[in-house]
ROKOLMAR-136153 format. One record per residue: residue number from 0; x, y, z of N, C-alpha, C, O in turn. Coordinates in Angstrom, 3 decimals, padded with zeros to 6 digits. Example, Ala and Ser with C-alpha at 12.3 -4.5 7.8 and 13.67 -1.06 7.14 Angstrom:
<nodes>
seq	n_X	n_Y	n_Z	ca_X	ca_Y	ca_Z	c_X	c_Y	c_Z	o_X	o_Y	o_Z
0	013.190	-005.690	007.800	012.300	-004.500	007.800	013.200	-003.300	007.800	014.236	-003.319	008.465
1	012.850	-002.250	007.080	013.670	-001.060	007.140	012.900	000.030	007.870	013.409	001.138	008.039
</nodes>
This chain:
<nodes>
seq	n_X	n_Y	n_Z	ca_X	ca_Y	ca_Z	c_X	c_Y	c_Z	o_X	o_Y	o_Z
0	084.621	094.286	151.124	084.349	095.172	152.148	084.005	094.309	153.368	083.241	093.350	153.263
1	084.577	094.661	154.522	084.311	093.797	155.745	083.198	094.359	156.533	082.960	095.566	156.504
2	082.487	093.504	157.256	081.464	093.928	158.094	081.829	093.677	159.563	082.257	092.581	159.925
3	081.659	094.687	160.391	081.994	094.604	161.800	080.794	094.840	162.646	080.120	095.853	162.455
4	080.472	093.962	163.584	079.356	094.147	164.444	079.951	094.854	165.700	080.983	094.425	166.215
5	079.300	095.929	166.182	079.915	096.646	167.202	078.792	096.802	168.357	077.661	097.217	168.104
6	079.188	096.456	169.550	078.190	096.692	170.630	078.530	097.977	171.417	079.627	098.512	171.258
7	077.676	098.442	172.198	077.785	099.705	172.849	079.079	099.968	173.444	079.682	101.010	173.192
8	079.562	099.035	174.260	080.876	099.198	174.957	082.062	099.315	174.128	083.096	099.791	174.596
9	081.972	098.873	172.807	083.023	098.854	171.929	083.066	100.031	170.977	083.960	100.176	170.143
10	082.043	100.869	171.148	082.008	102.179	170.309	083.293	102.967	170.429	083.850	103.108	171.518
11	083.757	103.475	169.313	084.839	104.462	169.296	084.271	105.800	168.987	083.113	105.946	168.594
12	085.116	106.779	169.175	084.632	108.076	168.961	084.304	108.384	167.447	083.418	109.156	167.083
13	085.147	107.670	166.615	084.889	107.746	165.108	083.522	107.167	164.702	082.810	107.739	163.877
14	083.175	106.013	165.307	081.970	105.347	164.997	080.794	106.235	165.564	079.772	106.398	164.897
15	080.947	106.767	166.727	079.843	107.602	167.303	079.711	108.875	166.445	078.601	109.380	166.279
16	080.832	109.407	165.891	080.786	110.592	165.007	079.923	110.258	163.813	079.029	111.014	163.433
17	080.227	109.051	163.199	079.436	108.660	162.035	077.992	108.450	162.269	077.152	108.825	161.452
18	077.676	107.819	163.440	076.295	107.596	163.837	075.557	108.877	163.940	074.474	109.001	163.368
19	076.097	109.866	164.658	075.403	111.117	164.900	075.325	111.900	163.570	074.361	112.627	163.331
20	076.240	111.760	162.803	076.151	112.490	161.436	075.103	111.825	160.468	074.399	112.497	159.715
21	075.057	110.526	160.541	074.088	109.849	159.672	072.666	109.896	160.281	071.689	109.935	159.532
22	072.544	109.895	161.514	071.314	109.814	162.223	071.207	110.994	163.172	071.160	110.767	164.381
23	071.162	112.312	162.684	071.218	113.384	163.689	069.929	113.551	164.521	069.945	114.169	165.585
24	068.888	113.027	164.050	067.595	113.017	164.859	067.325	111.707	165.371	066.174	111.460	165.732
25	068.249	110.798	165.459	067.949	109.452	165.803	067.615	108.605	164.692	067.366	109.145	163.614
26	067.570	107.265	164.808	067.215	106.369	163.713	065.777	106.023	163.841	065.175	106.110	164.911
27	065.212	105.608	162.670	063.882	105.176	162.610	063.735	103.737	162.397	064.755	103.093	162.150
28	062.593	103.139	162.461	062.257	101.685	162.285	062.898	101.293	160.941	063.541	100.244	160.890
29	062.770	102.031	159.899	063.261	101.600	158.627	064.847	101.680	158.478	065.381	101.191	157.482
30	065.516	102.236	159.371	066.964	102.210	159.553	067.563	100.973	160.198	068.774	100.756	160.157
31	066.750	100.215	160.755	067.136	099.119	161.603	067.282	097.801	160.704	066.377	097.440	159.951
32	068.460	097.128	160.839	068.740	095.906	160.137	068.695	094.822	161.221	069.265	094.888	162.310
33	067.894	093.756	160.743	067.788	092.566	161.732	068.582	091.374	161.053	068.553	091.181	159.837
34	069.271	090.618	161.920	069.935	089.452	161.325	070.185	088.443	162.489	070.057	088.738	163.677
35	070.550	087.245	162.024	070.899	086.214	163.051	072.413	086.158	163.252	073.199	086.161	162.305
36	072.783	086.105	164.552	074.268	085.967	164.761	074.581	084.500	164.701	073.726	083.683	164.359
37	075.816	084.160	165.037	076.259	082.794	164.914	075.663	081.873	165.963	075.772	080.650	165.885
38	075.033	082.492	166.939	074.297	081.626	167.965	072.850	081.468	167.628	072.097	080.847	168.378
39	072.450	082.012	166.526	071.004	081.974	166.078	070.162	082.918	166.693	068.942	082.846	166.544
40	070.734	083.864	167.420	069.936	085.019	168.122	069.699	086.129	167.152	070.594	086.440	166.367
41	068.525	086.759	167.157	068.241	087.947	166.322	068.851	089.104	166.921	068.736	089.356	168.121
42	069.510	089.828	166.089	070.228	091.078	166.483	069.694	092.182	165.619	069.461	092.028	164.420
43	069.504	093.342	166.300	069.015	094.582	165.580	070.194	095.523	165.658	070.826	095.644	166.708
44	070.502	096.203	164.539	071.549	097.131	164.514	071.257	098.201	163.479	070.374	098.025	162.640
45	071.971	099.287	163.525	072.015	100.344	162.544	073.350	100.362	161.853	074.372	100.062	162.471
46	073.366	100.709	160.569	074.646	100.637	159.801	075.238	101.990	159.551	074.524	102.957	159.286
47	076.601	102.063	159.640	077.357	103.208	159.215	078.530	102.542	158.373	078.983	101.424	158.621
48	078.956	103.359	157.361	079.951	102.792	156.480	081.204	103.734	156.386	081.098	104.960	156.435
49	082.299	103.127	156.258	083.509	103.848	155.700	083.920	103.281	154.350	083.226	102.431	153.793
50	085.026	103.738	153.833	085.381	103.272	152.530	085.611	101.700	152.474	085.396	101.071	151.438
51	086.012	101.165	153.520	086.359	099.735	153.497	085.614	098.818	154.526	085.843	097.612	154.611
52	084.698	099.488	155.307	084.083	098.723	156.439	082.610	099.118	156.639	082.287	100.303	156.717
53	081.742	098.138	156.721	080.350	098.369	157.150	080.305	098.029	158.609	080.611	096.901	158.996
54	079.910	099.032	159.467	079.750	098.802	160.846	078.311	098.598	161.082	077.494	099.396	160.623
55	077.928	097.481	161.831	076.588	097.195	162.258	076.662	097.442	163.774	077.281	096.668	164.504
56	076.018	098.537	164.240	076.037	098.911	165.660	074.794	098.368	166.279	073.675	098.707	165.894
57	075.015	097.495	167.274	073.792	096.920	167.926	073.016	097.933	168.648	073.583	098.741	169.384
58	071.663	097.929	168.463	070.791	098.794	169.110	070.541	098.487	170.609	070.313	097.349	171.018
59	070.602	099.576	171.387	070.233	099.447	172.760	069.763	100.808	173.310	070.036	101.820	172.664
60	069.119	100.887	174.384	068.718	102.083	175.006	069.966	102.956	175.329	069.900	104.179	175.205
61	071.075	102.352	175.733	072.284	102.996	176.011	072.842	103.675	174.763	073.361	104.788	174.846
62	072.739	103.001	173.582	073.192	103.611	172.349	072.421	104.939	172.083	073.024	105.989	171.859
63	071.030	104.847	172.118	070.278	106.027	171.807	070.668	107.136	172.723	070.886	108.241	172.226
64	070.786	106.945	174.090	071.124	107.919	174.962	072.546	108.445	174.741	072.751	109.646	174.921
65	073.538	107.639	174.366	074.867	108.164	173.984	074.836	108.990	172.810	075.519	110.012	172.751
66	074.020	108.583	171.784	074.024	109.413	170.561	073.503	110.833	170.926	074.099	111.841	170.547
67	072.379	110.877	171.671	071.791	112.167	172.103	072.775	112.989	172.913	072.954	114.178	172.648
68	073.441	112.347	173.938	074.427	113.080	174.785	075.608	113.623	174.022	076.055	114.753	174.218
69	076.116	112.732	173.103	077.298	113.114	172.297	076.958	114.272	171.339	077.761	115.190	171.172
70	075.818	114.231	170.735	075.360	115.336	169.844	075.369	116.696	170.561	075.702	117.735	169.990
71	074.970	116.626	171.890	074.909	117.848	172.675	076.371	118.297	173.296	076.683	119.470	173.499
72	077.149	117.242	173.542	078.394	117.499	174.217	079.426	116.450	173.742	079.349	115.283	174.126
73	080.446	116.904	172.856	081.260	116.053	172.264	082.288	115.425	173.317	082.924	114.415	173.018
74	082.427	116.033	174.520	083.301	115.527	175.471	082.642	114.309	176.235	083.289	113.666	177.062
75	081.404	114.036	175.942	080.670	112.920	176.522	081.442	111.650	176.389	081.585	110.898	177.353
76	081.938	111.400	175.219	082.746	110.147	174.925	084.019	110.062	175.769	084.309	109.006	176.331
77	084.766	111.127	175.867	085.992	111.098	176.642	085.755	110.891	178.150	086.527	110.268	178.879
78	084.609	111.477	178.541	084.326	111.368	180.077	083.523	110.267	180.462	083.033	110.243	181.591
79	083.319	109.283	179.585	082.417	108.117	179.862	083.184	106.806	179.929	083.774	106.366	178.942
80	083.168	106.204	181.076	083.825	104.909	181.243	083.073	103.723	180.756	083.547	102.590	180.838
81	081.829	103.992	180.217	081.112	102.850	179.632	081.845	102.243	178.381	081.709	101.064	178.056
82	082.617	103.125	177.719	083.287	102.658	176.511	084.588	101.983	176.843	085.350	102.558	177.620
83	084.917	100.819	176.329	086.172	100.110	176.553	087.409	100.928	176.197	088.466	100.767	176.806
84	087.264	101.842	175.166	088.384	102.571	174.742	088.781	103.545	175.792	089.904	104.047	175.733
85	087.946	103.859	176.763	088.310	104.854	177.765	088.798	104.168	179.034	089.178	104.873	179.970
86	088.814	102.865	179.127	089.226	102.191	180.275	090.800	102.164	180.283	091.419	101.957	179.239
87	091.442	102.384	181.507	092.858	102.305	181.532	093.367	100.919	181.142	092.772	099.891	181.468
88	094.491	100.938	180.430	095.187	099.667	180.087	095.626	099.065	181.380	095.858	099.776	182.358
89	095.745	097.745	181.399	096.283	096.966	182.580	097.719	097.436	182.858	098.118	097.514	184.020
90	098.471	097.739	181.858	099.870	098.213	181.935	099.936	099.529	182.685	100.857	099.780	183.463
91	098.879	100.411	182.418	098.913	101.772	183.053	098.603	101.682	184.481	098.999	102.603	185.195
92	097.939	100.688	185.018	097.511	100.564	186.372	098.660	100.070	187.305	098.606	100.254	188.521
93	099.646	099.470	186.728	100.718	098.906	187.592	101.510	099.882	188.138	102.444	099.576	188.879
</nodes>
């Protein structure tokens, strides 16, 4: 099983769906995983799993707000340019 670290800007709609489903009322202290990255920095994340992947989603104020907004309005993801998946491709801009 592979482990993928995901930061806020790299969230996909599928990962956000899993986060809101697993943590409908937000995550608690005991849900947080702490680990050292390759640079020796401490990273805090919450985990969601698929059949073949463990996603470790880095915690931030923006993540908490996104989960709350998305739970209330599923179009929040599509209407938000904070996520790289919603930015136009360079080929589309030409």
